N, C-alpha and C positions, 0 to 999 in steps of 0.2 A: 504494500500500500504506500502510495506516495505521500509525502509530507503535505498536510493541509487537506487531505482527502477524508471525507466522512466515512466511517466504517459502515458496512452494509449490515443492517439489523435483520435478524431472522424474524419473520412475521407469523404470528400464531393467532388464529381465531378460536375463541373458547366460549362454549355455552356455559351458563351458570352451573349446570349439573356436573360439569367436569372441573370446576374450580378446585384447586388445592388450597390449603391454608396459606401458602406463600403468596400466591396471586391475590387471594382475598385480602391478605394483610397489606399488599401494595395498594389495592383499591381503597381500602379504608384510610391508609396514610395519605394518599393523593386527594381523596375526596372525603375528609372527615365529617363534613356537613352534608354529604350527598353531592351528586352531580346535577348540573342543569343543562338546558338545551345547548349552550355554547360548548359543552364538553363532549357532545355526541357527534360521532363520525358516522356518516351514512354511505352505503354503497349498494350496488345490485349484485346479487349472487348469480350463479349459473342458471338458475330458474327464473331470472329477471325479477326476483322479489327484492323489495327494499329491506335492507338489514341495518339496524341501528346498533352502534357499539360505543363503548368508552375505551380509551387507550391508556395503558400503563406500560412503562418501559423498565427493563433492567439494562445492564451494560451491553448485553448482546441480543436481546429479544424485545420486540414490540408486541404486546398482547392486545388484541381487540376482543373485548368481552361483550357478548351480545346483551343488549339492554332488555329488561323485562321487569315486571313487578317482583318477580322472584329474586332478581338480582338485588333490588333495593332491600327486600326483606332479609336476604342472606347477609348483606353488608351490615344491616342493623343488628341482626342476631350475633354476627361475629364480633362486632364492636362491643355489644353488651356482655358476651361471654368473656371477652378479653379483659373487660373492666372488672369482672367478677373473679378473675384469677382462677378460672375453672381449669381443671386438669383435663377434662374431656373436651378437646378442641375440634372434634369431628363435626362437620356441618350436616344437619339432618335435612336432606333435601326432600325426603318423603313428606315430612310435615309441611314444608313450604309448598309442595305441589298440591296438597289437599286443601290448603287454605287460600289458594289464588282463585280469584273470580275472573273469568275471561269474558 
């Protein structure tokens, strides 16, 4: 890589169901009060459907996390459990799925 050249980031699209605690932690750190419309990245997928995502980056990867009500709930639950110093840090996505109204 030449001097002054920006490194190419690996791009990963992630659905909330596949979030691990590291990515969820990055989301909560970047958006402690939640995200708003200015933070949303939109694109069309191979089926020509509009997909909305928020982006978080590590040194080598740009993660696009698909936006949904479930993502907001997962971030809130993760932040609450982090504040409680809970040892069980697994995200219960089954509970989130059953509580979402579409």
